[in-house]
N, C-alpha and C positions, 0 to 999 in steps of 0.2 A: 269328711271336706269343710273347708272353714267358709263362712259366708262373708261377703263382701261389706267392707264398710267405705266410709265416705269421710274425707278429709275437710271436705268446703261444704258442711251439710246446708248452709244459711242459703247457698245459690239456688236450693228445692224452692223458693217463691217465687219461682220462675216458670213454674207449671201454673202459674194461674195465669199466663199469657192464654191457654188452653181455650179458655170460657170464651173470651173475645174473638178467638178462632173460629171454634163453631156456632158462633151467635151469626159472625158474619156470613158463615154456608147459610144458615139457617133464614136469611134475611134476603140471600143473594136472589132466588126468583123473582123478576117483575115481569107479569103478563102485558101487553100490550093492549088497547080497547082497539076492536074491528068492528065494521059492520057486515053480517053474512047476509045471503040470499036467503039461507036456509036452518031450520032446528034440527036438521036429520044427525047432526052430529054432536047432539047432545050428551049423549052417553060418553061419547069420545072425550068430552070437556071432564065430567066428572071423574071418568077414571084418571085423568092429566092430574086431577087436584088431589085424589087418593094419593099416588104416586109420588107428588111433591109435597105431600105431608111430610114435618119435621123428621117423625122417624125413619120413616121409609128414605129419604134422601140420606139421611146420615149411614144408613145402612147399605146403601148401594152407591154412594161417591167415592170411588176409589182416590180422585185427588185430594179428598179430605184426610182419607185415610194415611194414604202419603206423607202430609203434610203435617201431620199430627205427630206421625212416628218421628218424622227428621226435628221437630222442637223438643220431641222427649230424646232423643240422641245427644242434641247439642244441651239441651238442662241436664243429664246425666253426665256428661265430658265435663260439664262447668263442676258438676258437684266432687269432682276430683274421686272417682272411686279408688279403691284398691284393695285386692285379697290379701286377705292376713296370712302370713307363714309362721302363725303360733307364736310370736314373738311380741316384746312389749315395744310399744309404738315411742321412742323418744321425741322429744320434741328438739331438744337440743344434745348434741351429739359429738362430742370431740375423738376423731381420730388421730392417734399417735402410728406416725409411718417411719419405721428402724429406718437409718440411712448410711449406718456406721459402713466402716471399711467391707465387712464379711457379707453387706449385701449388695457388692458387685460382684460376688461369685457366680458362675457359670453353671448350670446344671450339665453340660456335656458341650463338646465341640461344636461348636456352631449355636449353642443354646442362647438362651436369655439369661439375664441376672436376676438375681432374688429382686430388687428393685422392680425391674421390667413386671414382675410378675405381681409385685405388692400394687403397683400403679394399674394392674389391671382390676383387681378387687376393690380400689378404692372407686375407680371410674364407673363400676357397676355400682355400687353406692349411691354415687353421684347423679348416676342414670336412673336410680330407683327414688331419688327424692322425693317426698313428697311435698303439699304444698305448706303446709305447716310445720313443716320438720326444717332444721338448721343444722350444718356441720362446720366443723373447726375442724382445719387440717393442721398435725401439730409434727414437726419434723425430731426426731431424735438423736443424737451422735454422742459427742463428748458433753453436749450442751441440750437445751432443749429450745425450739424456737415456731413462734406460731406463724403457720403458711399464711393461713387467712383467718379473718373473724367469722365469728356465727354467721352463716349466709345460707341463702338457698338459690343465689346466683350461679347456673351449672356452668356458664361460661367462668366466669371468673374462678371457680373450683377449681376445674379441669386446666385452666392457664396458670395457677400456680402448683397443679400438680404435675404438668409438664415441665417447668423449670428445677424438679429436684433433683439433685444429682448425690451422687455416692461422697461421704466425705469421709476421707481413710483415716477415722480415728476412731478408738472403741466405744463402746453404748454407754452411757449412763438412763440406764430406765427411770432412776430414780427422779433425775429432772424434769422429765415428761409428765409422769404423775403430780408431782407438785405444781407444775405449772397448771393439769388440769383440775387439781387439787383449789387454785387460787381464780381459777375461772366460774367454780362451782360455788363461791360466795358470789358473786353475781347473777348466776344463771342456774335455774335449776339442773342439775345432772346426776342421772342416775344410774348412766350407763358410759363407760368407755372402751372402745374398740382400741387395740392393740393387735399391729401388723408386722410383723418380724418373722427372720429366719431362727427365731429361739438362740442366738448370740449373744444373750447378756447374762449377766450375774443372776443365778439363780436363788438367793438369797438378797432379799430386799430390805432394808430396815425403814421401811413406809406402813402406813395404817391407812388399809382403802375406805375411803368415806362412800364410795360408789361400786358398783358390780365391776369388773372388768373381763370385757372377751378376749381372750388370746387366740390369735387366729395365725395359726404359724406356719411359716411357709414351706415348702418343698424344698428337703438339702442340696445344697450344692456338692459338687462332685470333689474328685479326690485333689488335694494341694500340696503344692512342698514350698516352703517359703524359710525366710532368714528370720529367727527371732529373737536371736542376740547379738549384741557386735560389740565388744569392747577392747580395750588394751590397760597394759601393766607396763608402767617404766621399768627397763633394765640397764645394766651398768653401760650397755652399748647401743642402746636405743629404744625399742619397744617391743614388748611379746603382745600381738595381738590375738585376741580369740573371738570364734562366730561358731554359732551353732545353727544348722539349719534342719528344721523337722518337716517330715512326712507325714500327711496325716490318713487315717482311715476314710475313706468312702462310706457318706453315710447309707443307710438302710436308705433305697428308693430312689438314691441317684444314679446317674450316669456317669461315663467319665474314667473308665477303669474298674480293675477288681479290686475287692476292698483289701485284699494287703501284697499289694503288688508294691516290688522294689522297680523304682523309678533311678535309671542314671541320669546326674545331674553335675551339668559341667559348669565350674566356678571360675571366676576371674577375679582376682585384685590388681586393683588400680594405685597408684599412689603420684598424687598431681595429675589425675590423665594418663599416666603412663601403666602401661601391663607390667606387674611384674611377678603374675604367678598365675597358673591357667593349668586346673585338672579336671578331672572329671571323681565323682565319689557316689555311691550305693546309696541312695537314702529306702529306709524300711518304711511301709504305712504303718502309722502309731509311733514311729521312734526317730532319735536324733541322730546326727552327727557331729561331732564336734570339729570344728578345724583349728589349727596354731600356724601363726605367722610369725617371722621375725621380720621387722623393720627396723631399719638403721640410718637416723635421719639428725640431725643438728639443727635445724629449723623447723618453722610452723609448715603440719604437714596435714593434707587431706587424703582420707582412703577411701574407695568404692568399692563395695562387693557386690557382684553382679551371678546371678544362678540362672541357669536354664535347663530346666528338665527336657528330659526328650519326648514323654508323651505329656498327653493332657494336664493342663494345670489351670484350675481352675481362677485363682486369684492372680494376677500378677503385681498386683499391687506392692506384696511381699517378697518381689524379687530380687530390688536391689537397698542396699543401707550404703550409711555414709558416716563418717566417723572423723571428727576432728583431732587431730593431735597437735599440742600447743610445742612451741618451742621449750625446749630445755634451760632452764635458768635459777638461781639459788631465788629461795624463799627471804622475800624482805619482811624485815622486822621492824617497829619502832617501839624501841623502849625508852623512857626518859633516866638518865644518867643518875638521880636519884636512888632508882631503884635497882639497885648494886646485884644485890638477891638473882633477881630475874635476869640482869645482863651476864652473872658470871655462869649459869646455868645455860643460858643461850651460847654461850662461846663454847660449849661444849659439844655445839650441835652441829654437824656437818651441813654444809650447802645452805648458810644464812648469811645473809648481809644485813648486818645488824646496824640499825642508825637510831640517834645523831653518832658519827662516826666522821672520819676524813674527809669524807665526800657530802657532796650537798647532799640532805633527805629529799626525796621524791615526795610527789602530792599525795602518791597511794601507796600505799602498803598493804601486803598480805594479811599480817599481824599486827595489832599494835595495842600496849600496855597502857594503861593509865591510872594516875592518882585522882583522877578529878573529872571534872566534865570532859566526855569523849570528844566534844566539840574543836578542843585544841587540839594541835599537832596535824598530821596527814589524816586521808580520810582512808578506810580499811573495812574490809569485811569481816572481819573476827577482831573483836575487843574483850580485852581482859582488865576490868576495872577493878580497882585493889583500894582496900580502906575506905571506900565512900559510897554513901546512899544516895542514890540520882533522886534528880528531884521528883520523878513522877511516884518513887516510893514514900517520900518524907511523910506521907500523911499516915502511911502505915506502920513503919516502923521506925525506930531511931537507935545509934551504938549510945551506949553509955558503958562508964567505967564499972569492971567488975568481972570476975572470972567466968566462962563456959567454958562447953565442950561439944564436941559433936557427938550425937546421940545416934545419927543414923544417916546415911545419904546412899544415892542409887550407883549403886555399883556396874549398873549396865551403861551409864553415860559414858560417852567415848571420852569424856575429860577425866572422868575420874575410875577409869580403866586401870586394875592395876594398884590403886592408891590405897594405902591402910591409913584412915583417918581415926582409928581406935587411938582414947587415951591422949589424943592432941591436945595441949592447954591453950585457951586463946584470953588473951588479957581485954577483947572488947566482949559486950554482951550484949545482944540485939533483944528490945524493947519492943512488942506489939502494941499498938494503938487499942484504946476500948474497943470492945466489940467485932476487931480484926479476926480475920482468917484465913486458913490457906486459900479458900474460895477467892477472897479479895486478891490474893496475889495473881489467880490463874484469869482474873477477870481484867487483871493489868497486864497479862498479855506474858507473864515469867512463870516460868517453872521451877521448882524448888527442889535443887540437886541433892544439897545437904543442910541440917538443922539441929539446932541445942533445943534445950527444954525448951528455951522461953520466946524462940525465934526462928526464921533462917536464917543461914549463914554466907549458903552459895545458890545461887539462882541462873539462869539461863532463858535468854529470849530470842526468837529467831523473827526480826523485825524488818521487811521491807529488804530482804537479800541481806541483810546485816545479822549477823549470829553475835550477841550479846553476853557474857560472862561476868555476871557480879560478885565479886568476893565483899561482902558485907564488913568482914573483917580484914586486919591488915594481915598480912603473913610477918611480916616483921617484928611483929607483938603475937607472934605465938610460938609453938615450939616446931611447928612444922617444916620450918625451914632448915632445923637439924636433922629431919627425916630423909630416908631415901625415897617417900614417894613424894618429895616437893620437885626433884628432876625429873621424875616419872612423868608429874602433874604436866611441866613447862612442855614436854617433850609429845604428851597426848598433844599439850594445845598446837604446838609445831604442824602434827600430823594432821590435825583438824583444817589447820590454815591451808596446808599444802593440798588437802583432799578438794577443797571450796574453789581452791587456783587452779586446779586439774592440774596439779606438776606431779602426780604420782602414777593418776590411771585418768582415763577415760573413758566416756560412754557414748553410744551414739545416740543422738535425740529422738527421741519417740514423735509423733505428731501432735498436736494439741495445740502447745503456745511454744512460743522460741522461749530460750534461756534467758534470763535477766543480763543486760549487759550494761557495762560502766562505761560511760560515755561525759561528753562535756554538757556538764547541769544546763537543764532549758532551751533544748536543742531541738530542733524539728529533724528528722531524718525520714529518708525515703526507703521502704522496704519492699524488694521485687524478688517474687517468688515464681515456681513453676506454672506454666501455663498461662505465661504473662499475666500472673497477679500480682499489684500495685497498690501502695497503700502509703500513708505519713502516720506518723508517730511520734510524740515529743516526750524527751526526758525528763525526772524532775529536777526538783532543785538540789539531789544527791548526785545527781547524773546518771541516775538509775530508767533503764530501759526495759520495763516489763508490758506483759500483758499483751505482747505480740501474737496474733493468730497465727497458727500454721495445721492447716488443715488438707494440706496434699503433699505427697511425699515428692522429694526433691531437694535441689539448692535454694538457698536463699541469701540475698545480699543487704545489707545495710549500709547507705552511703550518707554523707552527708555530715558527718564527724570524724576528720582523720581519715586516718587509712579506712577501706572498705572492708565489713567484716563479713566473711562468708561462712553459712552455716547449712550443712547438711541436714535433713529430716527424713527420718525414716518411719515405717509402719512400728516396727519391733515391738508387737502383742502376740503371745502363743496363743490369747484366746481367740483373736483373729484370726491366723494365720490355720489354726487347729480347725476351724468351722466348728465348733463346741455346740452343742445345740441341748437346751433345757427345754424336757416336755412338760416341767412344773416350773412355776415361780410360789416361792415361799415367802410370806408375808409372815408380820409378827403373829397375827392370830389366824390366820387361813392360808391355805396352798390353792392357787389356781393351776388348772392343769389346760393345758392346748386343745381346744376346741376340733372335734372329732369330724364334724361335718363343717362346710362351708358357711358361712355366715349368712343366715337368712333376713333377709329384707321383705317388705310388705310391696306387693308386685302392683303400679299403679296401671288400672286399665281406661284411664281417659282417653287414650288416644285409638283405642278400639270403636269406643262411642262417636269419635270425631271421623273416624274412614266409615262408619255406620252409616251417619250424618251427609257424608260425602257420595256415598252409593246411593241412597235416597233419592237427593237433590238429582244426581246426573237421571236415574230410573224417572224420575217425574218429569225431567227435561226430555227426555227421549221420547217417551210414551204420547206425553199431552202438548208438547210442541211438535214433534214429527208425526204425530200421528199416524201409526203403521197400522197396517193392513182395516183403514180406514174405521179407525177408532172413532167414536161418536165426541163430539166437541161439546 
């Protein structure tokens, strides 16, 4: 049995009040002077003196005893006593609360969610908070956010906890741990508590600087959800594919047998109108693939809904959205002097080549250049040939001389099926003194092909724009005479078509809305599900990025031309699967889920407060009411 401790031992100085209390009772008796007719009662006087001697009075005075006990009870309560549960007392304790999508899973029909169970555990921690302890609540979903600073204010902690809701996004535990690590540089943090359903990445690339107490919640019930929704362009429209997964019931949870087959009714809507409605049988732990044909010549919004005929623990994954763009040719800008590229592009179908007979647009899908890319229309994919950009001029320069490609990244989408062996090049890259490959990586470039003396082909993905830099000019090489040259150009058009979503489309997952190209430096309004509203501003290039989308549903962007509608879906196999990690693996240690409930020191001050109140009532009742003729 553990001995009680005190978290405010300094208040023991109040025990000194016992001294004046006892002295007061010693000096309380004052005999009046009286004239008497006889000394016959002298013996009674002597007896009275003996009875009222200090020690005899202290021994027999019940009022003194009650008030001493009352004072002791109040002082002991002020000393904040607690009963130790065998754990180290942490003065600063961060509590990481998982509120990702899977935390909305119910444990059974009419049951409670995983987040509700987590709130109960955290609420108990708050109730057991000692006087010298401080809690900090941190929520974890696709990112980490502090709900409170370190505080012992129980009302503030419980208000922040009550406002916490599920975010319909996957969990990134590493962000929460890094936030706790940053806080440990200011406060002494020895232990961090993680409260989660275990649906987090099992392997985490993070070195723990503190102890991690992993409190795993009970698992949710069986679930059925949409885990994939995409489309590929066909000659007549779109081939649409969906995958519905049925998960096994976790051990210890309710909500159906472990491997039950669930009849699931699904419905596909096109622009709000139902075009197909059928049923499919989903077996626990397996998935079913659905295929649809959608014919359209305009932009189309698809919505897939499912309705299981039995208990389903997570409703958020029962709907998915897919935006299909209107079919159109790929728009390409290629200067007239780049004849070899224009000739290769002329043989590729569904390509509108500029400049041509029509006025060139302000934006295109693919752009070729032989100099600064700021010239000509804007594009999300750029191929710059025979030019060293300004940000690389301090790292490399081209000089006259022969070079050849000795190595290239064959897995790069640009260089797939392109044979670059024995290509003769009349430009030779020369690295500046002390420059290495790492310097190009720091500048944001990835080297795709290089010669013996330096890089020749580089790639950079910057702010939604994909840049390819051919430092040599293909017209001064033998590449244009090889079969690999038209393949290179074909690969580039495929990359541009994919980034423009002309060949395929994929359901947008929750987290962040995709980057949108709108009017530069324009403030727009974004409305989302559940009445969500916010404003955002595009950058100088007209790119709108970083707009959060934490909930499943439809989003609309207004304020720059025609409204832009985007459907956002959960589309996460890990969240739908309610997969549970019993052990978290870090680089140097593995943390298993705690097998017992979180132990905290039990405060006892309220028992002493109750005892003091009882003693006070007894004193009042016994000595003020004087039952049974109790002497005064």
